[in-house]
N, CA and C atoms of all chains as a GROMACS GRO file, in nm:
protein
  642
    1MET      N    1   1.532   4.862   3.073
    1MET     CA    2   1.487   4.937   3.189
    1MET      C    3   1.579   5.057   3.213
    2GLY      N    4   1.521   5.169   3.251
    2GLY     CA    5   1.600   5.290   3.269
    2GLY      C    6   1.681   5.289   3.398
    3LEU      N    7   1.790   5.361   3.397
    3LEU     CA    8   1.872   5.375   3.517
    3LEU      C    9   1.813   5.482   3.608
    4ILE      N   10   1.745   5.580   3.547
    4ILE     CA   11   1.681   5.685   3.624
    4ILE      C   12   1.532   5.649   3.637
    5GLY      N   13   1.490   5.620   3.758
    5GLY     CA   14   1.351   5.581   3.781
    5GLY      C   15   1.253   5.694   3.753
    6ASP      N   16   1.126   5.659   3.737
    6ASP     CA   17   1.024   5.759   3.701
    6ASP      C   18   1.014   5.873   3.803
    7ASP      N   19   1.014   5.838   3.932
    7ASP     CA   20   1.002   5.941   4.036
    7ASP      C   21   1.119   6.038   4.031
    8VAL      N   22   1.239   5.981   4.018
    8VAL     CA   23   1.360   6.062   4.014
    8VAL      C   24   1.360   6.148   3.888
    9ALA      N   25   1.315   6.088   3.778
    9ALA     CA   26   1.311   6.161   3.651
    9ALA      C   27   1.221   6.285   3.662
   10THR      N   28   1.108   6.268   3.729
   10THR     CA   29   1.016   6.379   3.749
   10THR      C   30   1.082   6.490   3.829
   11GLU      N   31   1.154   6.448   3.934
   11GLU     CA   32   1.222   6.543   4.021
   11GLU      C   33   1.331   6.619   3.944
   12ILE      N   34   1.409   6.543   3.864
   12ILE     CA   35   1.519   6.606   3.788
   12ILE      C   36   1.463   6.700   3.682
   13ARG      N   37   1.354   6.658   3.616
   13ARG     CA   38   1.292   6.743   3.513
   13ARG      C   39   1.251   6.877   3.574
   14GLU      N   40   1.198   6.868   3.696
   14GLU     CA   41   1.158   6.988   3.770
   14GLU      C   42   1.280   7.077   3.799
   15GLN      N   43   1.389   7.015   3.846
   15GLN     CA   44   1.512   7.091   3.874
   15GLN      C   45   1.566   7.156   3.748
   16LEU      N   46   1.565   7.082   3.638
   16LEU     CA   47   1.622   7.131   3.513
   16LEU      C   48   1.536   7.240   3.449
   17SER      N   49   1.412   7.252   3.494
   17SER     CA   50   1.327   7.357   3.440
   17SER      C   51   1.380   7.496   3.478
   18ALA      N   52   1.472   7.498   3.576
   18ALA     CA   53   1.534   7.625   3.617
   18ALA      C   54   1.650   7.663   3.524
   19MET      N   55   1.681   7.580   3.427
   19MET     CA   56   1.793   7.610   3.336
   19MET      C   57   1.766   7.738   3.257
   20ALA      N   58   1.868   7.824   3.250
   20ALA     CA   59   1.853   7.949   3.177
   20ALA      C   60   1.889   7.931   3.030
   21ALA      N   61   2.011   7.889   3.005
   21ALA     CA   62   2.060   7.873   2.868
   21ALA      C   63   2.097   7.726   2.844
   22PRO      N   64   2.110   7.688   2.717
   22PRO     CA   65   2.144   7.549   2.685
   22PRO      C   66   2.281   7.508   2.741
   23VAL      N   67   2.293   7.381   2.775
   23VAL     CA   68   2.418   7.324   2.825
   23VAL      C   69   2.450   7.200   2.744
   24LYS      N   70   2.578   7.187   2.714
   24LYS     CA   71   2.622   7.069   2.640
   24LYS      C   72   2.699   6.974   2.731
   25ILE      N   73   2.661   6.848   2.725
   25ILE     CA   74   2.734   6.744   2.797
   25ILE      C   75   2.823   6.675   2.694
   26VAL      N   76   2.952   6.675   2.719
   26VAL     CA   77   3.046   6.610   2.626
   26VAL      C   78   3.103   6.488   2.694
   27HIS      N   79   3.073   6.372   2.637
   27HIS     CA   80   3.110   6.247   2.703
   27HIS      C   81   3.210   6.167   2.622
   28PHE      N   82   3.312   6.117   2.689
   28PHE     CA   83   3.413   6.032   2.625
   28PHE      C   84   3.399   5.892   2.682
   29THR      N   85   3.390   5.798   2.590
   29THR     CA   86   3.372   5.661   2.635
   29THR      C   87   3.464   5.570   2.556
   30GLN      N   88   3.465   5.447   2.597
   30GLN     CA   89   3.544   5.347   2.528
   30GLN      C   90   3.467   5.218   2.545
   31GLU      N   91   3.420   5.164   2.435
   31GLU     CA   92   3.327   5.051   2.446
   31GLU      C   93   3.390   4.928   2.510
   32LEU      N   94   3.520   4.907   2.484
   32LEU     CA   95   3.584   4.787   2.535
   32LEU      C   96   3.636   4.808   2.676
   33ASN      N   97   3.633   4.700   2.754
   33ASN     CA   98   3.705   4.700   2.879
   33ASN      C   99   3.662   4.810   2.976
   34LEU      N  100   3.535   4.838   2.980
   34LEU     CA  101   3.488   4.941   3.072
   34LEU      C  102   3.370   4.889   3.152
   35GLU      N  103   3.393   4.868   3.277
   35GLU     CA  104   3.288   4.811   3.361
   35GLU      C  105   3.170   4.907   3.377
   36TYR      N  106   3.202   5.035   3.394
   36TYR     CA  107   3.096   5.132   3.421
   36TYR      C  108   3.063   5.220   3.301
   37GLY      N  109   3.145   5.211   3.198
   37GLY     CA  110   3.131   5.302   3.085
   37GLY      C  111   2.994   5.302   3.022
   38ARG      N  112   2.939   5.184   2.999
   38ARG     CA  113   2.811   5.175   2.931
   38ARG      C  114   2.699   5.237   3.015
   39GLU      N  115   2.704   5.210   3.146
   39GLU     CA  116   2.600   5.265   3.235
   39GLU      C  117   2.608   5.416   3.242
   40THR      N  118   2.730   5.469   3.243
   40THR     CA  119   2.747   5.614   3.249
   40THR      C  120   2.685   5.678   3.126
   41ARG      N  121   2.714   5.620   3.010
   41ARG     CA  122   2.659   5.672   2.886
   41ARG      C  123   2.507   5.667   2.888
   42GLN      N  124   2.454   5.556   2.934
   42GLN     CA  125   2.308   5.541   2.938
   42GLN      C  126   2.245   5.644   3.033
   43ALA      N  127   2.307   5.661   3.150
   43ALA     CA  128   2.255   5.758   3.246
   43ALA      C  129   2.255   5.899   3.187
   44LEU      N  130   2.361   5.933   3.113
   44LEU     CA  131   2.369   6.066   3.052
   44LEU      C  132   2.265   6.081   2.941
   45GLU      N  133   2.241   5.974   2.867
   45GLU     CA  134   2.139   5.980   2.762
   45GLU      C  135   2.001   6.001   2.823
   46GLU      N  136   1.975   5.929   2.931
   46GLU     CA  137   1.845   5.945   2.998
   46GLU      C  138   1.830   6.085   3.057
   47LEU      N  139   1.940   6.136   3.113
   47LEU     CA  140   1.938   6.270   3.172
   47LEU      C  141   1.911   6.375   3.063
   48THR      N  142   1.982   6.363   2.952
   48THR     CA  143   1.968   6.460   2.843
   48THR      C  144   1.824   6.469   2.793
   49ALA      N  145   1.755   6.354   2.798
   49ALA     CA  146   1.617   6.350   2.750
   49ALA      C  147   1.521   6.427   2.840
   50LEU      N  148   1.567   6.465   2.959
   50LEU     CA  149   1.478   6.529   3.056
   50LEU      C  150   1.468   6.681   3.039
   51SER      N  151   1.550   6.739   2.950
   51SER     CA  152   1.538   6.882   2.924
   51SER      C  153   1.574   6.912   2.780
   52ASP      N  154   1.496   6.998   2.715
   52ASP     CA  155   1.530   7.032   2.576
   52ASP      C  156   1.643   7.134   2.571
   53LYS      N  157   1.690   7.177   2.689
   53LYS     CA  158   1.806   7.267   2.691
   53LYS      C  159   1.937   7.190   2.706
   54LEU      N  160   1.926   7.056   2.719
   54LEU     CA  161   2.046   6.974   2.732
   54LEU      C  162   2.076   6.902   2.602
   55SER      N  163   2.204   6.900   2.565
   55SER     CA  164   2.244   6.819   2.450
   55SER      C  165   2.364   6.734   2.490
   56LEU      N  166   2.383   6.625   2.418
   56LEU     CA  167   2.490   6.530   2.452
   56LEU      C  168   2.573   6.496   2.331
   57ASP      N  169   2.703   6.519   2.339
   57ASP     CA  170   2.796   6.474   2.235
   57ASP      C  171   2.876   6.358   2.292
   58ILE      N  172   2.888   6.252   2.213
   58ILE     CA  173   2.964   6.136   2.260
   58ILE      C  174   3.083   6.111   2.168
   59TYR      N  175   3.199   6.096   2.229
   59TYR     CA  176   3.321   6.069   2.152
   59TYR      C  177   3.388   5.943   2.204
   60ASP      N  178   3.467   5.883   2.117
   60ASP     CA  179   3.540   5.764   2.154
   60ASP      C  180   3.682   5.802   2.198
   61PHE      N  181   3.719   5.756   2.314
   61PHE     CA  182   3.847   5.794   2.373
   61PHE      C  183   3.966   5.756   2.285
   62LEU      N  184   3.953   5.645   2.212
   62LEU     CA  185   4.065   5.600   2.129
   62LEU      C  186   4.062   5.658   1.989
   63LEU      N  187   3.942   5.681   1.936
   63LEU     CA  188   3.931   5.723   1.796
   63LEU      C  189   3.928   5.875   1.778
   64ASP      N  190   3.862   5.946   1.867
   64ASP     CA  191   3.845   6.091   1.850
   64ASP      C  192   3.958   6.168   1.918
   65LYS      N  193   4.078   6.150   1.867
   65LYS     CA  194   4.197   6.204   1.933
   65LYS      C  195   4.197   6.357   1.943
   66GLU      N  196   4.141   6.422   1.841
   66GLU     CA  197   4.138   6.568   1.845
   66GLU      C  198   4.055   6.618   1.963
   67LYS      N  199   3.938   6.558   1.981
   67LYS     CA  200   3.851   6.599   2.092
   67LYS      C  201   3.913   6.562   2.227
   68VAL      N  202   3.977   6.448   2.234
   68VAL     CA  203   4.044   6.407   2.357
   68VAL      C  204   4.149   6.510   2.395
   69ALA      N  205   4.222   6.560   2.294
   69ALA     CA  206   4.325   6.661   2.319
   69ALA      C  207   4.261   6.794   2.356
   70GLU      N  208   4.155   6.830   2.286
   70GLU     CA  209   4.087   6.957   2.313
   70GLU      C  210   4.036   6.963   2.458
   71TYR      N  211   3.978   6.853   2.503
   71TYR     CA  212   3.921   6.851   2.638
   71TYR      C  213   4.021   6.800   2.742
   72LYS      N  214   4.140   6.763   2.696
   72LYS     CA  215   4.247   6.717   2.785
   72LYS      C  216   4.200   6.606   2.879
   73VAL      N  217   4.127   6.510   2.827
   73VAL     CA  218   4.086   6.398   2.912
   73VAL      C  219   4.193   6.288   2.903
   74ASP      N  220   4.225   6.229   3.017
   74ASP     CA  221   4.332   6.130   3.019
   74ASP      C  222   4.284   5.994   3.066
   75LYS      N  223   4.154   5.982   3.089
   75LYS     CA  224   4.096   5.854   3.130
   75LYS      C  225   3.948   5.856   3.100
   76VAL      N  226   3.884   5.739   3.096
   76VAL     CA  227   3.741   5.732   3.069
   76VAL      C  228   3.672   5.638   3.168
   77PRO      N  229   3.540   5.651   3.186
   77PRO     CA  230   3.453   5.749   3.124
   77PRO      C  231   3.478   5.892   3.175
   78ALA      N  232   3.478   5.988   3.082
   78ALA     CA  233   3.499   6.127   3.116
   78ALA      C  234   3.381   6.210   3.064
   79THR      N  235   3.342   6.310   3.141
   79THR     CA  236   3.228   6.393   3.102
   79THR      C  237   3.258   6.539   3.132
   80ALA      N  238   3.241   6.624   3.031
   80ALA     CA  239   3.259   6.769   3.050
   80ALA      C  240   3.123   6.836   3.043
   81ILE      N  241   3.104   6.938   3.126
   81ILE     CA  242   2.980   7.016   3.126
   81ILE      C  243   3.015   7.156   3.079
   82ARG      N  244   2.955   7.202   2.970
   82ARG     CA  245   2.994   7.332   2.915
   82ARG      C  246   2.874   7.403   2.851
   83ASN      N  247   2.891   7.533   2.833
   83ASN     CA  248   2.798   7.604   2.745
   83ASN      C  249   2.882   7.647   2.625
   84GLY      N  250   2.870   7.774   2.578
   84GLY     CA  251   2.956   7.816   2.468
   84GLY      C  252   3.103   7.811   2.509
   85LYS      N  253   3.125   7.809   2.640
   85LYS     CA  254   3.261   7.808   2.693
   85LYS      C  255   3.287   7.679   2.771
   86ASP      N  256   3.409   7.628   2.759
   86ASP     CA  257   3.449   7.514   2.840
   86ASP      C  258   3.520   7.567   2.964
   87TYR      N  259   3.456   7.551   3.080
   87TYR     CA  260   3.511   7.606   3.204
   87TYR      C  261   3.616   7.515   3.269
   88GLY      N  262   3.628   7.394   3.218
   88GLY     CA  263   3.720   7.300   3.282
   88GLY      C  264   3.652   7.215   3.388
   89ILE      N  265   3.522   7.195   3.371
   89ILE     CA  266   3.445   7.111   3.464
   89ILE      C  267   3.440   6.969   3.409
   90ARG      N  268   3.491   6.874   3.486
   90ARG     CA  269   3.498   6.736   3.440
   90ARG      C  270   3.445   6.639   3.546
   91PHE      N  271   3.386   6.532   3.498
   91PHE     CA  272   3.350   6.419   3.583
   91PHE      C  273   3.418   6.296   3.526
   92TYR      N  274   3.489   6.223   3.610
   92TYR     CA  275   3.548   6.097   3.567
   92TYR      C  276   3.479   5.982   3.639
   93GLY      N  277   3.423   5.891   3.561
   93GLY     CA  278   3.349   5.780   3.619
   93GLY      C  279   3.201   5.811   3.617
   94MET      N  280   3.125   5.720   3.674
   94MET     CA  281   2.979   5.732   3.674
   94MET      C  282   2.934   5.826   3.786
   95PRO      N  283   2.870   5.938   3.751
   95PRO     CA  284   2.820   6.025   3.858
   95PRO      C  285   2.692   5.966   3.916
   96ALA      N  286   2.707   5.877   4.015
   96ALA     CA  287   2.590   5.811   4.073
   96ALA      C  288   2.564   5.864   4.213
   97GLY      N  289   2.450   5.832   4.267
   97GLY     CA  290   2.416   5.870   4.404
   97GLY      C  291   2.428   6.019   4.426
   98TYR      N  292   2.500   6.056   4.531
   98TYR     CA  293   2.514   6.197   4.565
   98TYR      C  294   2.578   6.275   4.452
   99GLU      N  295   2.669   6.211   4.379
   99GLU     CA  296   2.739   6.281   4.272
   99GLU      C  297   2.648   6.312   4.154
  100PHE      N  298   2.537   6.244   4.146
  100PHE     CA  299   2.442   6.279   4.041
  100PHE      C  300   2.384   6.417   4.070
  101ALA      N  301   2.364   6.443   4.199
  101ALA     CA  302   2.317   6.576   4.239
  101ALA      C  303   2.423   6.681   4.206
  102THR      N  304   2.549   6.645   4.223
  102THR     CA  305   2.659   6.737   4.189
  102THR      C  306   2.658   6.768   4.039
  103LEU      N  307   2.628   6.665   3.961
  103LEU     CA  308   2.620   6.683   3.816
  103LEU      C  309   2.506   6.779   3.779
  104ILE      N  310   2.392   6.762   3.842
  104ILE     CA  311   2.278   6.851   3.818
  104ILE      C  312   2.315   6.996   3.857
  105GLU      N  313   2.383   7.010   3.972
  105GLU     CA  314   2.426   7.143   4.016
  105GLU      C  315   2.519   7.207   3.914
  106ALA      N  316   2.613   7.128   3.863
  106ALA     CA  317   2.707   7.180   3.764
  106ALA      C  318   2.631   7.225   3.639
  107ILE      N  319   2.533   7.147   3.598
  107ILE     CA  320   2.452   7.182   3.480
  107ILE      C  321   2.379   7.313   3.503
  108LEU      N  322   2.320   7.327   3.622
  108LEU     CA  323   2.244   7.449   3.652
  108LEU      C  324   2.336   7.571   3.661
  109ASP      N  325   2.452   7.555   3.724
  109ASP     CA  326   2.548   7.667   3.734
  109ASP      C  327   2.595   7.709   3.594
  110VAL      N  328   2.631   7.611   3.512
  110VAL     CA  329   2.680   7.642   3.377
  110VAL      C  330   2.569   7.706   3.294
  111SER      N  331   2.447   7.658   3.315
  111SER     CA  332   2.334   7.713   3.242
  111SER      C  333   2.314   7.861   3.275
  112LYS      N  334   2.335   7.895   3.402
  112LYS     CA  335   2.324   8.035   3.444
  112LYS      C  336   2.446   8.115   3.402
  113GLY      N  337   2.558   8.046   3.383
  113GLY     CA  338   2.682   8.114   3.348
  113GLY      C  339   2.742   8.188   3.466
  114GLU      N  340   2.697   8.152   3.586
  114GLU     CA  341   2.749   8.215   3.708
  114GLU      C  342   2.789   8.108   3.808
  115SER      N  343   2.902   8.133   3.874
  115SER     CA  344   2.950   8.033   3.969
  115SER      C  345   2.869   8.033   4.098
  116GLY      N  346   2.810   8.146   4.131
  116GLY     CA  347   2.735   8.154   4.256
  116GLY      C  348   2.824   8.173   4.378
  117LEU      N  349   2.953   8.196   4.356
  117LEU     CA  350   3.046   8.216   4.467
  117LEU      C  351   3.034   8.357   4.524
  118GLY      N  352   3.080   8.373   4.648
  118GLY     CA  353   3.077   8.504   4.714
  118GLY      C  354   3.173   8.602   4.648
  119THR      N  355   3.146   8.731   4.667
  119THR     CA  356   3.228   8.837   4.605
  119THR      C  357   3.375   8.826   4.642
  120GLU      N  358   3.399   8.802   4.771
  120GLU     CA  359   3.538   8.795   4.818
  120GLU      C  360   3.612   8.679   4.753
  121THR      N  361   3.545   8.565   4.745
  121THR     CA  362   3.606   8.448   4.682
  121THR      C  363   3.639   8.477   4.536
  122ARG      N  364   3.546   8.541   4.467
  122ARG     CA  365   3.568   8.570   4.325
  122ARG      C  366   3.686   8.665   4.306
  123GLU      N  367   3.698   8.762   4.394
  123GLU     CA  368   3.811   8.856   4.384
  123GLU      C  369   3.944   8.784   4.403
  124LYS      N  370   3.949   8.697   4.503
  124LYS     CA  371   4.074   8.624   4.529
  124LYS      C  372   4.107   8.531   4.412
  125LEU      N  373   4.005   8.469   4.355
  125LEU     CA  374   4.030   8.377   4.244
  125LEU      C  375   4.081   8.451   4.120
  126ARG      N  376   4.044   8.578   4.110
  126ARG     CA  377   4.089   8.658   3.995
  126ARG      C  378   4.239   8.685   4.001
  127GLN      N  379   4.296   8.674   4.121
  127GLN     CA  380   4.439   8.704   4.136
  127GLN      C  381   4.530   8.586   4.107
  128ILE      N  382   4.472   8.473   4.077
  128ILE     CA  383   4.553   8.355   4.046
  128ILE      C  384   4.633   8.382   3.919
  129SER      N  385   4.761   8.342   3.921
  129SER     CA  386   4.845   8.370   3.804
  129SER      C  387   4.898   8.244   3.737
  130GLN      N  388   4.876   8.129   3.801
  130GLN     CA  389   4.920   8.006   3.735
  130GLN      C  390   4.811   7.900   3.743
  131PRO      N  391   4.818   7.802   3.650
  131PRO     CA  392   4.712   7.702   3.644
  131PRO      C  393   4.699   7.620   3.773
  132ILE      N  394   4.575   7.592   3.810
  132ILE     CA  395   4.548   7.506   3.925
  132ILE      C  396   4.458   7.393   3.880
  133HIS      N  397   4.504   7.272   3.903
  133HIS     CA  398   4.425   7.154   3.868
  133HIS      C  399   4.375   7.089   3.995
  134LEU      N  400   4.243   7.086   4.012
  134LEU     CA  401   4.183   7.024   4.130
  134LEU      C  402   4.127   6.887   4.092
  135GLU      N  403   4.167   6.786   4.166
  135GLU     CA  404   4.110   6.652   4.147
  135GLU      C  405   4.041   6.613   4.278
  136VAL      N  406   3.910   6.605   4.274
  136VAL     CA  407   3.834   6.573   4.395
  136VAL      C  408   3.785   6.429   4.388
  137PHE      N  409   3.830   6.348   4.481
  137PHE     CA  410   3.789   6.208   4.484
  137PHE      C  411   3.662   6.191   4.565
  138VAL      N  412   3.568   6.119   4.509
  138VAL     CA  413   3.439   6.098   4.575
  138VAL      C  414   3.398   5.952   4.560
  139THR      N  415   3.296   5.913   4.635
  139THR     CA  416   3.236   5.780   4.616
  139THR      C  417   3.086   5.798   4.603
  140PRO      N  418   3.018   5.698   4.545
  140PRO     CA  419   2.877   5.714   4.512
  140PRO      C  420   2.784   5.735   4.631
  141THR      N  421   2.820   5.688   4.749
  141THR     CA  422   2.725   5.693   4.862
  141THR      C  423   2.717   5.830   4.924
  142MET      N  424   3.219   6.897   4.654
  142MET     CA  425   3.261   6.884   4.514
  142MET      C  426   3.217   7.005   4.433
  143ARG      N  427   3.100   7.054   4.464
  143ARG     CA  428   3.048   7.164   4.384
  143ARG      C  429   3.142   7.284   4.387
  144LEU      N  430   3.203   7.309   4.503
  144LEU     CA  431   3.294   7.424   4.517
  144LEU      C  432   3.405   7.422   4.413
  145ALA      N  433   3.466   7.305   4.394
  145ALA     CA  434   3.577   7.295   4.298
  145ALA      C  435   3.527   7.332   4.158
  146HIS      N  436   3.409   7.284   4.122
  146HIS     CA  437   3.353   7.317   3.991
  146HIS      C  438   3.319   7.466   3.982
  147GLN      N  439   3.272   7.524   4.092
  147GLN     CA  440   3.243   7.668   4.094
  147GLN      C  441   3.371   7.749   4.075
  148PHE      N  442   3.478   7.701   4.137
  148PHE     CA  443   3.609   7.767   4.121
  148PHE      C  444   3.651   7.763   3.974
  149ALA      N  445   3.629   7.647   3.912
  149ALA     CA  446   3.667   7.632   3.770
  149ALA      C  447   3.587   7.727   3.682
  150MET      N  448   3.462   7.747   3.718
  150MET     CA  449   3.378   7.840   3.641
  150MET      C  450   3.430   7.982   3.653
  151GLU      N  451   3.477   8.013   3.772
  151GLU     CA  452   3.516   8.151   3.802
  151GLU      C  453   3.652   8.187   3.745
  152SER      N  454   3.741   8.091   3.732
  152SER     CA  455   3.876   8.119   3.684
  152SER      C  456   3.913   8.033   3.565
  153ASP      N  457   3.962   8.098   3.460
  153ASP     CA  458   4.006   8.024   3.342
  153ASP      C  459   4.129   7.939   3.370
  154LEU      N  460   4.198   7.968   3.479
  154LEU     CA  461   4.320   7.895   3.512
  154LEU      C  462   4.292   7.769   3.594
  155ILE      N  463   4.167   7.756   3.641
  155ILE     CA  464   4.134   7.641   3.725
  155ILE      C  465   4.054   7.537   3.648
  156THR      N  466   4.098   7.412   3.658
  156THR     CA  467   4.018   7.301   3.607
  156THR      C  468   3.984   7.211   3.726
  157ALA      N  469   3.865   7.155   3.725
  157ALA     CA  470   3.820   7.075   3.839
  157ALA      C  471   3.762   6.941   3.794
  158ASP      N  472   3.824   6.834   3.840
  158ASP     CA  473   3.778   6.699   3.808
  158ASP      C  474   3.708   6.637   3.928
  159CYS      N  475   3.590   6.582   3.904
  159CYS     CA  476   3.522   6.502   4.005
  159CYS      C  477   3.552   6.357   3.968
  160ILE      N  478   3.626   6.287   4.053
  160ILE     CA  479   3.671   6.152   4.018
  160ILE      C  480   3.604   6.048   4.106
  161GLU      N  481   3.534   5.958   4.042
  161GLU     CA  482   3.469   5.848   4.112
  161GLU      C  483   3.578   5.749   4.156
  162ALA      N  484   3.606   5.748   4.285
  162ALA     CA  485   3.723   5.675   4.337
  162ALA      C  486   3.721   5.526   4.303
  163THR      N  487   3.604   5.463   4.314
  163THR     CA  488   3.600   5.318   4.294
  163THR      C  489   3.632   5.277   4.150
  164GLU      N  490   3.619   5.371   4.057
  164GLU     CA  491   3.646   5.338   3.917
  164GLU      C  492   3.791   5.361   3.877
  165PHE      N  493   3.866   5.430   3.964
  165PHE     CA  494   4.005   5.460   3.929
  165PHE      C  495   4.100   5.423   4.043
  166PRO      N  496   4.105   5.292   4.074
  166PRO     CA  497   4.184   5.245   4.188
  166PRO      C  498   4.332   5.282   4.179
  167GLU      N  499   4.384   5.290   4.057
  167GLU     CA  500   4.528   5.322   4.044
  167GLU      C  501   4.556   5.465   4.092
  168LEU      N  502   4.461   5.557   4.068
  168LEU     CA  503   4.479   5.695   4.117
  168LEU      C  504   4.462   5.702   4.268
  169VAL      N  505   4.368   5.620   4.319
  169VAL     CA  506   4.346   5.614   4.464
  169VAL      C  507   4.474   5.571   4.533
  170THR      N  508   4.543   5.473   4.472
  170THR     CA  509   4.670   5.426   4.528
  170THR      C  510   4.777   5.533   4.517
  171GLU      N  511   4.786   5.592   4.398
  171GLU     CA  512   4.889   5.694   4.374
  171GLU      C  513   4.877   5.812   4.471
  172TYR      N  514   4.754   5.856   4.493
  172TYR     CA  515   4.732   5.973   4.579
  172TYR      C  516   4.701   5.935   4.724
  173ARG      N  517   4.706   5.805   4.752
  173ARG     CA  518   4.678   5.756   4.888
  173ARG      C  519   4.544   5.809   4.940
  174VAL      N  520   4.441   5.791   4.863
  174VAL     CA  521   4.307   5.835   4.905
  174VAL      C  522   4.251   5.732   5.003
  175GLN      N  523   4.236   5.773   5.127
  175GLN     CA  524   4.184   5.680   5.228
  175GLN      C  525   4.043   5.716   5.271
  176ALA      N  526   4.007   5.841   5.254
  176ALA     CA  527   3.871   5.885   5.285
  176ALA      C  528   3.831   5.989   5.182
  177VAL      N  529   3.702   6.001   5.158
  177VAL     CA  530   3.653   6.100   5.062
  177VAL      C  531   3.560   6.198   5.133
  178PRO      N  532   3.543   6.319   5.084
  178PRO     CA  533   3.614   6.370   4.967
  178PRO      C  534   3.760   6.404   4.998
  179LYS      N  535   3.844   6.384   4.900
  179LYS     CA  536   3.984   6.426   4.912
  179LYS      C  537   4.018   6.504   4.786
  180THR      N  538   4.075   6.623   4.803
  180THR     CA  539   4.108   6.708   4.690
  180THR      C  540   4.259   6.710   4.670
  181VAL      N  541   4.302   6.680   4.549
  181VAL     CA  542   4.444   6.685   4.516
  181VAL      C  543   4.466   6.808   4.429
  182ILE      N  544   4.563   6.892   4.469
  182ILE     CA  545   4.589   7.017   4.399
  182ILE      C  546   4.721   7.008   4.323
  183ASN      N  547   4.713   7.026   4.192
  183ASN     CA  548   4.832   7.018   4.106
  183ASN      C  549   4.917   6.894   4.135
  184ARG      N  550   4.850   6.785   4.160
  184ARG     CA  551   4.913   6.652   4.180
  184ARG      C  552   5.003   6.644   4.303
  185GLU      N  553   5.005   6.748   4.385
  185GLU     CA  554   5.100   6.747   4.498
  185GLU      C  555   5.034   6.767   4.634
  186GLN      N  556   4.966   6.880   4.648
  186GLN     CA  557   4.906   6.911   4.778
  186GLN      C  558   4.768   6.846   4.789
  187THR      N  559   4.723   6.825   4.913
  187THR     CA  560   4.591   6.765   4.929
  187THR      C  561   4.509   6.837   5.036
  188ILE      N  562   4.378   6.828   5.020
  188ILE     CA  563   4.285   6.876   5.122
  188ILE      C  564   4.194   6.760   5.157
  189ASP      N  565   4.188   6.725   5.286
  189ASP     CA  566   4.100   6.616   5.328
  189ASP      C  567   3.967   6.671   5.375
  190GLY      N  568   3.861   6.606   5.331
  190GLY     CA  569   3.728   6.642   5.376
  190GLY      C  570   3.668   6.758   5.298
  191ALA      N  571   3.545   6.792   5.333
  191ALA     CA  572   3.474   6.903   5.268
  191ALA      C  573   3.488   7.026   5.356
  192LEU      N  574   3.529   7.137   5.296
  192LEU     CA  575   3.549   7.260   5.372
  192LEU      C  576   3.451   7.368   5.326
  193PRO      N  577   3.420   7.462   5.416
  193PRO     CA  578   3.339   7.578   5.375
  193PRO      C  579   3.415   7.660   5.271
  194GLU      N  580   3.342   7.740   5.196
  194GLU     CA  581   3.398   7.815   5.083
  194GLU      C  582   3.529   7.889   5.112
  195SER      N  583   3.530   7.971   5.218
  195SER     CA  584   3.648   8.054   5.243
  195SER      C  585   3.770   7.969   5.283
  196TYR      N  586   3.746   7.860   5.359
  196TYR     CA  587   3.858   7.774   5.399
  196TYR      C  588   3.911   7.695   5.280
  197PHE      N  589   3.820   7.649   5.197
  197PHE     CA  590   3.862   7.574   5.078
  197PHE      C  591   3.943   7.665   4.987
  198LEU      N  592   3.897   7.789   4.972
  198LEU     CA  593   3.968   7.886   4.889
  198LEU      C  594   4.110   7.909   4.941
  199ASP      N  595   4.121   7.935   5.071
  199ASP     CA  596   4.254   7.960   5.128
  199ASP      C  597   4.345   7.838   5.112
  200SER      N  598   4.288   7.720   5.132
  200SER     CA  599   4.369   7.598   5.118
  200SER      C  600   4.417   7.581   4.974
  201VAL      N  601   4.328   7.606   4.879
  201VAL     CA  602   4.364   7.592   4.738
  201VAL      C  603   4.472   7.694   4.701
  202LEU      N  604   4.453   7.819   4.743
  202LEU     CA  605   4.547   7.924   4.708
  202LEU      C  606   4.684   7.900   4.771
  203SER      N  607   4.687   7.861   4.897
  203SER     CA  608   4.816   7.840   4.962
  203SER      C  609   4.884   7.714   4.908
  204ALA      N  610   4.806   7.614   4.873
  204ALA     CA  611   4.866   7.493   4.816
  204ALA      C  612   4.922   7.520   4.677
  205ALA      N  613   4.853   7.606   4.602
  205ALA     CA  614   4.899   7.636   4.467
  205ALA      C  615   5.020   7.728   4.468
  206ASN      N  616   5.031   7.808   4.572
  206ASN     CA  617   5.144   7.901   4.583
  206ASN      C  618   5.213   7.888   4.717
  207PRO      N  619   5.278   7.775   4.743
  207PRO     CA  620   5.346   7.760   4.872
  207PRO      C  621   5.453   7.868   4.886
  208PRO      N  622   5.462   7.933   5.002
  208PRO     CA  623   5.551   8.048   5.021
  208PRO      C  624   5.696   8.018   4.985
  209GLU      N  625   5.744   7.896   5.018
  209GLU     CA  626   5.886   7.866   4.998
  209GLU      C  627   5.921   7.836   4.852
  210SER      N  628   5.820   7.802   4.771
  210SER     CA  629   5.851   7.750   4.639
  210SER      C  630   5.868   7.859   4.534
  211GLY      N  631   5.858   7.985   4.578
  211GLY     CA  632   5.865   8.096   4.484
  211GLY      C  633   5.989   8.098   4.399
  212GLN      N  634   6.104   8.059   4.457
  212GLN     CA  635   6.229   8.067   4.383
  212GLN      C  636   6.262   7.939   4.307
  213GLU      N  637   6.188   7.834   4.337
  213GLU     CA  638   6.222   7.707   4.274
  213GLU      C  639   6.184   7.706   4.127
  214ALA      N  640   6.248   7.618   4.054
  214ALA     CA  641   6.226   7.612   3.909
  214ALA      C  642   6.084   7.569   3.876
   0.00000   0.00000   0.00000
């Protein structure tokens, strides 16, 4: 049985029809000792099937060390949303509930290649001179 | 959450992680996450709650560049 119900799938397919360019979902998993890992992978597989502009690469956190280093993931399940460029957008854990909507938004933004931020915000962000790592904690509800 | 990802899109120096709190209890303990959303900046500063774009921006910028820390190593 699917994790994404038929009604929701129809809604998501509709949302994803607004995608401009292809987006790649890069997922890191670890088969052992992961309570949510399998479900996250399944949800991403079901999501990817809803648009021909979406593709999914799956790597093993323990075996694919080069990719783990490239994407700088330090825990799993980890998911990166990218186009030709990796913007540094990551999801750790299962993006369920409200966060599934956040995942769809990230896909649409990356597909457009535009952040959608205001002019003033973009100007201020351009003046940053050192790395900033944001970790936003959320819950599924 | 979307704002942090938008910031990451806009700046090559920004990376943004959306972390499902219930799956990473050790991080919740380390960062003392008591309510969500909670944003941790460079493992040190924090922002509680969801803020409008301009406030979130100012909080992120000031947390990343605290005025007193300019001379520190």
